[in-house]
VOMIDO-227953 format. One record per atom (N, C-alpha, C): x, y, z; residue in one letter. Coordinates in steps of 0.1 Angstrom, whole numbers, plus 5000, padded with zeros to 4 digits. Example, Ala and Ser with C-alpha at 12.3 -4.5 7.8 and 13.67 -1.06 7.14 Angstrom:
BEGIN
513249435078a;512349555078a;513249675078a;512849785071s;513749895071s;512950005079s;
! end
This chain:
BEGIN
456673136610m;457673256615m;458373316601m;458273276593v;458973296577v;457173406578v;456473386578q;455273476574q;455173576583q;455773576598r;455873706606r;456873816600r;458073686599v;459173806594v;458873876583v;458173846576m;458173906560m;456673976559m;456373976575g;455074096575g;453674066567g;454073926563h;452373866559h;451173816567h;450173886563e;448973826573e;448773676574e;448573626560r;448673466561r;449873396555r;449973286558a;450773216555a;450673186543a;449973166536s;449473126525s;450273186506s;449773396516t;450773436510t;452173416506t;452573406519t;454473386521t;454473296511t;453973156510l;453773056504l;454273116486l;452373136486d;452973166470d;453573276464d;454773336472l;455173486467l;456573366469l;456873326479y;458373216480y;458273096476y;457473036470t;457272896464t;457072846452t;457572736445r;456872716428r;456872566429r;455772476420r;455472446424r;456072366409r;456572186410t;457472166397t;456872016398t;456771986385d;456271886376d;456871756378d;458371786386d;459171686386d;458871646398d;458071546407s;458171556418s;458971456424s;460271446423f;461771346427f;462271466421f;462371576417r;462971706422r;463971706435r;463271746446i;463471766458i;464271636466i;463971556462l;464271406468l;466171426459l;466171416450r;467471396439r;468171546446r;467571646451e;468571766453e;468871716466e;467971646478l;468471656493l;470071566489l;469671446485d;470671336478d;471671346475d;472071486471d;473171496464d;474171586466d;474871526480q;475771596485q;476971576489q;477871616489t;479471586488t;479871486505t;480771446504p;480971356515p;481371446528p;481871556525e;481871656541e;480771726542e;479371676531d;478771746539d;477871656552d;478271576554g;477671486562g;476971366558g;476471266562p;475271136559p;474071236556p;473371186543t;472071216539t;470971246547t;470471366555g;469471356563g;469771366579g;471571406580a;471971406590a;471771526596a;471471606606l;472071716612l;472971736616l;473871786613v;475071816617v;475671956617v;476371946634p;476272076645p;477672146636p;477272256639a;478272366633a;479072396637a;
! end
């Protein structure tokens, strides 16, 4: 979807431009786990 919106022929182009690699493999998990109580339970989809 993002590939089409951005006008890239290949998904790899989109990923190369808009993502970056980290040496800290647990960084994303820590960020996802760092929510305030009003955000709802971790991992749950809360309707807006």
